[in-house]
C-alpha positions as CSV (number, residue, x, y, z in Angstrom):
1,X,-9.7,-12.3,8.4
2,X,-9.2,-12.2,12.2
3,X,-7.4,-9.1,13.5
4,X,-4.0,-10.1,14.8
5,X,-2.7,-8.4,18.0
6,X,0.2,-8.8,20.4
7,X,-2.0,-11.4,22.3
8,X,-1.3,-13.7,19.3
9,X,2.5,-13.3,19.6
10,X,4.1,-15.7,22.1
11,X,6.4,-13.8,24.6
12,X,8.9,-11.4,22.8
13,X,7.9,-8.8,25.4
14,X,11.0,-6.7,25.0
15,X,10.5,-6.3,21.2
16,X,6.8,-5.6,21.7
17,X,7.7,-2.8,24.1
18,X,10.1,-1.3,21.6
19,X,7.4,-1.4,18.9
20,X,4.9,0.1,21.3
21,X,7.2,3.0,22.1
22,X,8.4,3.6,18.5
23,X,5.3,2.9,16.4
24,X,2.1,2.3,18.3
25,X,2.1,5.0,21.0
26,X,3.1,7.7,18.5
27,X,0.0,6.9,16.5
28,X,-2.2,6.6,19.6
29,X,-0.9,9.5,21.6
30,X,0.8,12.0,19.2
31,X,0.0,14.8,21.8
32,X,2.4,13.3,24.3
33,X,5.1,12.8,21.7
34,X,4.7,16.5,20.7
35,X,4.8,17.6,24.3
36,X,8.2,15.9,25.0
37,X,9.5,16.8,21.5
38,X,9.9,13.1,20.7
39,X,9.8,12.7,17.0
40,X,7.3,10.3,15.6
41,X,9.3,9.2,12.6
42,X,10.2,5.6,13.2
43,X,11.5,2.8,11.1
44,X,12.3,-0.6,12.6
45,X,14.2,-3.5,11.1
46,X,13.5,-6.9,12.5
47,X,16.1,-9.6,11.9
48,X,16.6,-13.2,13.0
49,X,16.1,-16.8,11.9
50,X,13.0,-17.7,9.8
51,X,9.9,-18.8,11.5
52,X,10.4,-16.9,14.8
53,X,7.7,-14.3,14.5
54,X,8.9,-11.3,12.5
55,X,6.0,-11.2,10.1
56,X,3.5,-12.0,12.9
57,X,4.9,-9.1,14.9
58,X,4.4,-6.7,12.0
59,X,0.8,-7.9,11.5
60,X,0.1,-7.6,15.2
61,X,1.6,-4.0,15.2
62,X,-1.0,-3.0,12.6
63,X,-3.7,-4.8,14.6
64,X,-2.9,-2.9,17.8
65,X,-3.6,0.4,16.1
66,X,-6.1,-0.7,13.5
67,X,-3.9,0.8,10.8
68,X,-3.8,0.0,7.1
69,X,-1.2,-2.7,6.8
70,X,0.9,-3.2,3.6
71,X,2.7,-6.5,3.6
72,X,5.2,-6.0,0.8
73,X,7.5,-8.8,-0.5
74,X,10.3,-6.6,-1.7
75,X,11.2,-9.2,-4.4
76,X,7.8,-8.4,-5.9
77,X,8.8,-4.8,-6.4
78,X,11.7,-5.7,-8.6
79,X,11.4,-5.5,-12.4
80,X,13.7,-6.4,-15.2
81,X,12.4,-3.3,-17.1
82,X,14.4,-0.1,-16.6
83,X,12.7,2.4,-14.3
84,X,9.8,0.1,-13.3
85,X,11.2,-0.9,-9.9
86,X,11.6,2.8,-9.0
87,X,8.0,3.4,-10.0
88,X,6.9,0.4,-7.9
89,X,8.7,1.7,-4.8
90,X,7.3,5.3,-5.3
91,X,3.8,3.9,-5.7
92,X,3.9,1.9,-2.4
93,X,5.0,5.0,-0.4
94,X,2.3,7.2,-2.1
95,X,-0.4,4.6,-1.3
96,X,0.7,4.6,2.3
97,X,0.4,8.4,2.4
98,X,-3.1,8.3,0.9
99,X,-4.4,5.7,3.4
100,X,-2.8,6.8,6.7
101,X,-2.6,5.7,9.4
102,X,-0.7,2.9,7.8
103,X,2.2,0.6,8.4
104,X,4.5,-0.4,5.5
105,X,6.1,-3.8,6.1
106,X,8.9,-4.7,3.8
107,X,9.6,-8.4,4.1
108,X,12.9,-9.8,2.8
109,X,14.3,-6.3,2.7
110,X,17.7,-7.7,1.7
111,X,16.3,-8.2,-1.8
112,X,16.7,-4.4,-2.2
113,X,19.4,-3.5,0.4
114,X,22.2,-5.9,-0.4
115,X,25.9,-5.1,-0.7
116,X,25.9,-7.7,-3.4
117,X,23.9,-5.3,-5.6
118,X,27.0,-3.6,-7.0
119,X,25.7,-3.3,-10.5
120,X,24.5,0.1,-11.6
121,X,20.8,-1.0,-12.0
122,X,20.8,-2.6,-8.6
123,X,22.4,0.4,-6.8
124,X,19.9,2.7,-8.5
125,X,17.1,0.6,-7.0
126,X,18.6,0.9,-3.5
127,X,19.1,4.6,-4.0
128,X,15.4,5.0,-5.0
129,X,14.4,3.2,-1.8
130,X,16.7,5.4,0.3
131,X,15.3,8.5,-1.3
132,X,11.8,7.5,-0.2
133,X,13.0,6.8,3.4
134,X,14.9,10.1,3.6
135,X,11.9,11.9,2.2
136,X,9.7,10.8,5.1
137,X,11.0,13.3,7.7
138,X,7.4,14.5,8.2
139,X,5.5,11.5,7.3
140,X,3.0,11.8,10.1
141,X,1.0,8.7,10.9
142,X,2.9,6.3,8.6
143,X,5.4,3.9,10.1
144,X,7.8,1.5,8.5
145,X,8.8,-2.0,9.5
146,X,11.1,-4.3,7.6
147,X,12.3,-7.9,8.2
148,X,15.1,-10.1,7.0
149,X,16.3,-13.6,7.6
150,X,19.7,-12.6,6.1
151,X,20.9,-9.5,7.9
152,X,24.4,-10.0,6.6
153,X,23.0,-9.1,3.1
154,X,21.8,-5.7,4.0
155,X,23.7,-2.6,2.8
156,X,25.0,-0.6,5.7
157,X,23.5,2.5,4.1
158,X,20.0,1.2,5.1
159,X,21.1,0.9,8.8
160,X,22.2,4.5,9.4
161,X,20.2,6.5,11.9
162,X,17.3,8.3,10.3
163,X,16.6,5.4,7.9
164,X,16.1,2.2,10.0
165,X,16.5,3.7,13.5
166,X,16.3,0.4,15.4
167,X,17.6,-3.0,14.5
168,X,15.8,-5.6,16.7
169,X,16.9,-9.2,17.0
170,X,13.9,-11.6,17.0
171,X,15.5,-14.6,18.7
172,X,14.4,-18.3,18.7
173,X,11.7,-18.8,21.3
174,X,13.0,-19.6,24.8
175,X,11.4,-22.0,27.2
176,X,8.7,-19.5,28.3
177,X,8.0,-18.4,24.8
178,X,7.6,-22.0,23.6
179,X,5.0,-22.6,26.2
180,X,3.1,-19.5,25.0
181,X,3.4,-20.6,21.3
182,X,2.0,-24.1,22.1
183,X,-0.9,-22.4,23.9
184,X,-1.6,-20.1,20.9
185,X,-1.5,-23.0,18.4
186,X,-3.5,-25.4,20.5
187,X,-6.1,-22.7,21.3
188,X,-9.6,-23.6,20.0
189,X,-8.7,-27.3,19.4
190,X,-10.0,-30.3,21.4
191,X,-7.0,-30.9,23.7
192,X,-6.8,-33.8,26.3
193,X,-6.0,-33.1,29.9
194,X,-2.8,-35.0,29.7
195,X,-1.1,-32.4,27.5
196,X,1.8,-31.0,29.5
197,X,2.9,-27.7,27.9
198,X,6.1,-27.4,30.0
199,X,7.2,-30.9,28.9
200,X,6.5,-30.0,25.3
201,X,8.6,-26.8,25.7
202,X,11.5,-28.9,27.1
203,X,11.3,-31.3,24.1
204,X,11.4,-28.4,21.6
205,X,14.6,-26.7,22.5
206,X,16.0,-25.3,19.2
207,X,12.7,-25.3,17.4
208,X,11.3,-22.1,15.9
209,X,7.8,-20.8,16.4
210,X,6.9,-22.0,12.9
211,X,8.2,-25.5,13.8
212,X,5.9,-25.5,16.8
213,X,2.9,-24.4,14.8
214,X,3.5,-27.3,12.4
215,X,4.0,-29.7,15.3
216,X,0.5,-28.7,16.5
217,X,-0.9,-29.1,13.0
218,X,0.8,-32.6,12.7
219,X,-0.6,-33.7,16.1
220,X,-4.1,-32.7,15.1
221,X,-3.8,-34.8,12.0
222,X,-3.7,-38.1,14.0
223,X,-7.2,-37.9,15.6
224,X,-8.5,-36.2,12.4
225,X,-7.5,-39.2,10.3
226,X,-9.0,-41.6,12.8
227,X,-12.3,-39.7,12.7
228,X,-12.3,-39.8,8.9
229,X,-11.9,-43.5,9.0
230,X,-15.1,-43.8,11.2
231,X,-13.4,-44.1,14.6
232,X,-14.8,-42.3,17.6
233,X,-13.9,-38.6,17.9
234,X,-11.1,-37.9,20.4
235,X,-9.0,-35.1,21.7
236,X,-5.4,-34.3,20.8
237,X,-3.3,-36.1,23.4
238,X,0.2,-35.8,24.7
239,X,1.2,-38.9,22.7
240,X,0.1,-37.2,19.4
241,X,2.3,-34.2,20.2
242,X,5.3,-36.2,21.1
243,X,5.0,-38.2,17.9
244,X,4.7,-35.0,16.0
245,X,7.9,-33.6,17.6
246,X,9.8,-36.7,16.8
247,X,8.7,-36.4,13.2
248,X,10.0,-32.9,12.7
249,X,13.6,-31.8,13.0
250,X,14.4,-28.3,14.5
251,X,15.2,-25.7,11.8
252,X,17.4,-23.2,13.7
253,X,20.9,-24.6,14.1
254,X,21.9,-24.1,10.4
255,X,20.8,-20.5,10.4
256,X,22.7,-19.7,13.6
257,X,25.9,-21.1,12.2
258,X,25.5,-19.3,8.9
259,X,24.7,-16.0,10.6
260,X,27.8,-16.1,12.7
261,X,30.0,-17.0,9.7
262,X,28.6,-14.4,7.3
263,X,28.4,-11.5,9.7
264,X,32.0,-12.0,10.9
265,X,33.2,-12.5,7.3
266,X,31.6,-9.2,6.2
267,X,32.8,-7.4,9.4
268,X,29.3,-6.3,10.3
269,X,29.4,-7.3,14.0
270,X,28.8,-3.7,15.1
271,X,25.4,-3.7,13.6
272,X,24.1,-6.8,15.3
273,X,25.3,-6.8,19.0
274,X,22.1,-8.5,20.2
275,X,22.8,-11.5,18.0
276,X,26.3,-11.9,19.3
277,X,25.1,-11.6,22.9
278,X,22.7,-14.4,22.1
279,X,25.6,-16.5,20.8
280,X,27.4,-15.9,24.1
281,X,24.4,-16.9,26.1
282,X,24.1,-20.2,24.2
283,X,27.7,-21.1,24.9
284,X,27.5,-20.1,28.5
285,X,24.4,-22.3,29.0
286,X,26.2,-25.1,27.2
287,X,23.3,-25.4,24.8
288,X,25.7,-25.1,21.8
289,X,29.4,-24.9,21.1
290,X,31.5,-22.9,18.7
291,X,29.6,-19.6,18.6
292,X,31.5,-17.4,21.0
């Protein structure tokens, strides 16, 4: 499998910089972090709408330092058998210790850290996870990343300093980012000279990175089908991409409305200031109404 690095992630420069300072440089230059007494324990929680690069950022982080990468679906840790989930959580952390340098990436972290988990069994699972986090004061070259599409479902206990130290909002791609994402997903394909990346970026306002990936895949299908029917080979052209855009609805608007509703309802605004700044920007730019 091709090693993924930050070159494969369109834009998101601010988040890349935070990850570099908190995770990558501590592994590459522990001497400097020791000199300035800057602790190397770091845990980052990425949150935002689906399809906007959270998992890709995690894979790229591991690729930048060539660390062992554990991509863990937290739902897969859960067991109906008493005590099994605790053992699964302990096993994951032990494996990371044995194979350092390593990065533990917990996807869908809300499966464990949810305020809905009020039952004794569910709280015990969360406590087992918190115990492992708290026990990593001197974990050396092991870093922890987590991601969620549902930040409103995370128990505040997970978001205290010393557990997940940074909460980073991974926003929908802006104009510049959409250009970069089109470049990445058209890279290596036969593309006609009439393809205008800036125009494509304008046409995909409100689309996620995953939406754009699928648009590029859909556009490639048109010349592929023609070739399979015996027609002359041709490049992917602008008309193919526009047709693909028209055939795929943007996926972000529902998430944005749900996020605002749920976070306000649960009085969690203080945990997600970046998200609310993003809402304000959308309203100020008249891209959307009803979010301020």
